[in-house]
C-alpha positions as CSV (number, residue, x, y, z in Angstrom):
1,X,114.7,21.6,-85.8
2,X,116.9,19.3,-84.1
3,X,118.1,21.6,-81.2
4,X,114.6,22.0,-80.5
5,X,113.8,18.4,-80.3
6,X,116.7,17.3,-78.2
7,X,116.0,20.5,-75.7
8,X,112.2,19.1,-75.7
9,X,112.7,15.4,-75.4
10,X,115.9,15.3,-73.0
11,X,114.7,18.2,-71.0
12,X,118.0,20.3,-72.0
13,X,118.3,24.0,-72.0
14,X,118.5,25.6,-75.6
15,X,121.8,26.5,-74.4
16,X,122.8,22.9,-73.8
17,X,121.2,21.5,-76.7
18,X,123.0,23.6,-78.7
19,X,126.4,23.1,-76.9
20,X,126.1,19.2,-77.6
21,X,125.2,20.0,-81.3
22,X,128.0,22.7,-81.8
23,X,125.3,25.0,-82.7
24,X,125.6,28.9,-82.4
25,X,122.6,29.9,-80.4
26,X,122.6,33.0,-82.9
27,X,121.7,30.5,-85.5
28,X,119.2,28.6,-83.7
29,X,117.1,31.7,-83.4
30,X,117.8,33.4,-87.0
31,X,114.2,33.5,-88.8
32,X,113.9,34.1,-92.3
33,X,112.8,37.7,-93.2
34,X,112.0,37.7,-97.0
35,X,111.5,41.5,-97.9
36,X,108.1,42.1,-99.5
37,X,108.6,45.5,-100.6
38,X,109.5,45.2,-104.2
39,X,106.3,42.9,-104.4
40,X,104.2,45.3,-103.1
41,X,105.5,48.2,-105.2
42,X,105.1,46.0,-108.4
43,X,101.9,45.5,-107.4
44,X,100.8,48.6,-106.2
45,X,102.5,50.0,-110.1
46,X,99.9,47.6,-111.6
47,X,97.0,48.7,-109.7
48,X,97.4,52.2,-110.2
49,X,97.8,51.7,-113.9
50,X,95.1,48.9,-114.3
51,X,92.8,49.4,-111.5
52,X,89.9,46.7,-112.6
53,X,92.2,43.6,-113.3
54,X,92.1,40.8,-111.2
55,X,95.3,38.5,-109.3
56,X,95.8,36.5,-112.1
57,X,96.6,39.4,-114.5
58,X,98.7,40.9,-112.1
59,X,100.6,37.8,-111.3
60,X,101.2,36.8,-115.3
61,X,102.3,40.4,-115.7
62,X,104.9,40.3,-113.1
63,X,105.8,36.8,-114.6
64,X,106.5,38.3,-118.0
65,X,108.3,41.1,-116.5
66,X,110.9,38.3,-115.4
67,X,109.8,38.4,-111.4
68,X,109.8,34.7,-110.8
69,X,108.0,35.3,-107.3
70,X,106.1,32.4,-106.1
71,X,102.7,32.5,-106.5
72,X,101.7,31.7,-103.3
73,X,103.4,34.7,-101.5
74,X,102.4,37.2,-104.3
75,X,98.7,35.8,-103.7
76,X,99.3,36.4,-99.9
77,X,100.8,40.2,-100.1
78,X,97.8,40.7,-102.7
79,X,95.2,39.8,-100.5
80,X,96.9,41.7,-97.4
81,X,97.1,45.1,-99.7
82,X,93.4,44.4,-100.2
83,X,93.7,44.7,-103.9
84,X,90.9,42.5,-104.1
85,X,88.8,45.4,-103.5
86,X,88.1,47.3,-107.0
87,X,89.1,50.7,-107.1
88,X,87.7,53.5,-108.6
89,X,89.2,54.4,-112.2
90,X,90.3,57.9,-111.9
91,X,89.4,59.8,-115.1
92,X,92.2,61.1,-116.8
93,X,92.7,64.0,-118.6
94,X,94.6,64.0,-122.2
95,X,97.4,66.2,-122.4
96,X,97.0,69.8,-123.4
97,X,99.4,71.5,-125.6
98,X,99.6,75.0,-124.6
99,X,96.9,77.1,-126.5
100,X,97.8,81.0,-126.8
101,X,95.6,83.2,-126.2
102,X,95.2,84.9,-129.7
103,X,92.5,87.8,-130.0
104,X,89.7,86.7,-132.2
105,X,89.3,89.4,-134.9
106,X,86.0,88.5,-136.6
107,X,82.9,87.7,-134.3
108,X,81.8,83.9,-133.8
109,X,85.7,83.1,-134.5
110,X,86.2,82.2,-130.8
111,X,83.9,81.7,-127.8
112,X,85.0,81.0,-124.7
113,X,83.0,79.2,-121.6
114,X,83.3,79.0,-117.6
115,X,81.5,78.3,-114.7
116,X,80.8,80.3,-111.5
117,X,79.2,79.0,-108.5
118,X,77.6,80.4,-105.7
119,X,75.0,80.0,-103.0
120,X,71.4,81.4,-102.1
121,X,70.8,83.3,-99.2
122,X,69.5,80.0,-97.3
123,X,72.4,78.1,-98.2
124,X,71.5,76.0,-101.7
125,X,74.7,75.9,-104.7
126,X,74.1,77.5,-107.9
127,X,76.0,77.4,-110.9
128,X,76.4,80.0,-113.7
129,X,77.4,79.5,-117.3
130,X,79.1,82.6,-118.8
131,X,79.7,82.2,-122.3
132,X,81.5,85.3,-124.4
133,X,82.7,86.1,-127.8
134,X,86.1,86.9,-127.7
135,X,86.1,89.1,-130.7
136,X,84.0,91.8,-128.8
137,X,84.4,90.6,-125.3
138,X,80.2,90.4,-125.8
139,X,78.7,88.2,-122.7
140,X,76.5,85.7,-124.7
141,X,75.2,84.2,-121.5
142,X,75.2,84.1,-118.1
143,X,73.1,81.0,-117.7
144,X,71.8,79.9,-113.6
145,X,70.9,77.1,-112.3
146,X,71.1,74.6,-109.5
147,X,73.1,72.1,-111.5
148,X,74.0,72.6,-115.2
149,X,75.5,69.1,-116.9
150,X,76.0,68.9,-120.5
151,X,73.0,68.7,-121.5
152,X,72.0,72.1,-120.0
153,X,75.4,73.4,-121.8
154,X,74.6,72.2,-125.2
155,X,70.7,73.7,-124.9
156,X,72.5,77.2,-123.8
157,X,74.4,77.0,-127.2
158,X,71.7,76.0,-129.2
159,X,69.5,78.9,-128.0
160,X,72.6,81.2,-128.9
161,X,72.7,79.5,-132.1
162,X,69.6,80.6,-133.0
163,X,70.2,84.4,-131.9
164,X,73.8,84.7,-132.8
165,X,74.9,82.0,-135.1
166,X,77.4,79.5,-133.6
167,X,81.8,79.9,-133.2
168,X,84.4,78.0,-135.3
169,X,85.9,77.5,-132.0
170,X,84.7,76.7,-128.5
171,X,87.5,77.6,-125.4
172,X,87.3,75.9,-121.9
173,X,88.7,74.4,-119.2
174,X,88.6,70.7,-118.6
175,X,85.7,70.6,-116.1
176,X,83.5,67.4,-116.3
177,X,80.3,69.2,-118.7
178,X,83.4,70.3,-121.0
179,X,85.0,67.2,-121.7
180,X,81.7,65.2,-122.1
181,X,81.2,62.9,-125.0
182,X,77.7,64.5,-125.4
183,X,79.2,68.1,-126.1
184,X,82.0,66.3,-128.1
185,X,79.6,65.1,-130.4
186,X,77.6,67.9,-130.7
187,X,80.5,70.0,-131.3
188,X,81.5,67.4,-134.1
189,X,77.9,67.6,-135.4
190,X,78.5,71.6,-135.8
191,X,81.8,71.6,-137.3
192,X,83.0,73.4,-133.5
193,X,86.5,72.8,-132.8
194,X,87.0,72.3,-129.0
195,X,89.9,74.1,-127.8
196,X,91.1,73.0,-124.1
197,X,93.4,75.0,-121.9
198,X,96.1,73.4,-119.9
199,X,95.0,72.3,-116.4
200,X,95.6,75.0,-113.5
201,X,96.2,77.5,-116.2
202,X,92.9,80.0,-116.1
203,X,94.6,82.7,-117.6
204,X,94.5,80.3,-120.8
205,X,91.2,81.4,-120.8
206,X,91.7,84.7,-120.1
207,X,89.2,86.6,-121.7
208,X,86.4,85.0,-119.9
209,X,88.5,85.1,-116.9
210,X,88.2,88.7,-116.7
211,X,84.2,88.7,-117.5
212,X,84.1,86.4,-114.4
213,X,85.4,88.8,-112.1
214,X,82.9,91.8,-113.5
215,X,80.1,89.4,-113.2
216,X,80.9,88.4,-109.9
217,X,81.9,92.0,-108.7
218,X,78.5,93.2,-110.1
219,X,76.1,90.6,-109.3
220,X,77.2,87.5,-107.1
221,X,78.9,89.6,-104.5
222,X,76.7,92.5,-104.8
223,X,73.2,91.2,-104.1
224,X,71.7,88.0,-101.6
225,X,69.5,85.9,-103.7
226,X,66.3,84.1,-102.3
227,X,65.9,82.3,-105.1
228,X,66.9,81.1,-108.6
229,X,64.2,83.2,-110.3
230,X,65.8,86.3,-109.0
231,X,69.4,85.5,-109.8
232,X,68.3,84.9,-113.5
233,X,66.1,87.9,-113.9
234,X,69.5,89.9,-112.8
235,X,72.1,88.3,-114.5
236,X,69.5,88.8,-117.8
237,X,69.3,92.6,-116.8
238,X,73.5,92.6,-116.3
239,X,74.2,90.9,-119.9
240,X,72.3,94.0,-121.2
241,X,73.7,96.5,-119.0
242,X,77.3,95.1,-119.7
243,X,77.0,95.0,-123.7
244,X,75.4,98.1,-124.2
245,X,77.8,100.3,-121.3
246,X,80.4,98.7,-120.6
247,X,83.8,100.2,-122.0
248,X,86.8,98.1,-122.9
249,X,90.5,99.6,-122.7
250,X,91.6,96.8,-125.3
251,X,88.8,97.8,-127.5
252,X,89.6,101.8,-127.4
253,X,86.8,102.5,-125.1
254,X,84.4,100.5,-127.3
255,X,81.2,98.8,-125.4
256,X,80.7,95.4,-127.0
257,X,78.1,96.3,-128.6
258,X,79.9,98.6,-130.5
259,X,82.8,96.8,-131.1
260,X,79.9,94.2,-132.8
261,X,78.6,96.7,-134.8
262,X,82.2,97.7,-136.0
263,X,83.2,94.2,-136.8
264,X,79.6,93.6,-138.7
265,X,80.2,96.6,-140.8
266,X,83.8,95.3,-141.6
267,X,82.8,92.3,-142.5
268,X,80.1,93.8,-144.9
269,X,83.0,95.7,-146.4
270,X,84.9,93.1,-147.0
271,X,82.2,91.3,-148.6
272,X,81.4,94.0,-151.0
273,X,84.9,94.4,-151.9
274,X,85.1,90.6,-153.0
275,X,81.8,90.8,-154.8
276,X,83.0,93.8,-156.9
277,X,86.5,92.4,-157.6
278,X,84.7,88.8,-159.1
């Protein structure tokens, strides 16, 4: 700046140099302030939607939007934001339509599944997979393990297939085990429809939620377990007791086993009626 040169070479003060040049001191001290907020907001938006892309992709996208910011400026801001450090992609749950909780009228029409978590007496965490048939509120499985991945969920369902057959559909929440590709592929192979409740809406799986509460009250909250084997043994005993002795008001006081027998007899009568009309 000329005023700075005069001040330095002639030994003038800044005030005198500005007076000689007829320059306001406020103009002399003014510094251009670039507002980087729009650039930062635009880069953040792109990084949220496409966390694995690099600078060239982001800059090209901004140019295509008609934002003609200087490349060096955008690169400086990009580096200051540490966007070179790849962000871990957050797995997104597809939008789930609201699923009405309709009571199944026949066995193996709809099953529901959910997880419970607890700890053994020495602190090690355990999980329990609860499976039920919505039609007769039967507890089909209460499988406990230290961890339960999609493969173990499939193993439980394959064991139930040998004992009970398979349902037309299975209702679950959006846990990683339930939305896994492995389970989806298995269900597709078995022609089972997967029904997912909306995130944060556990009562859309209300039948299983009620069963979970009963299991927790009767088993997890009632005993201290020193080993996984103890939990498994008591869970198997609970299954037998619950299905044979637990009356349900919604089923006019019938137990799950009694309701199963009634539904089986109804199905046989319908089959016989259809056969007689052929």
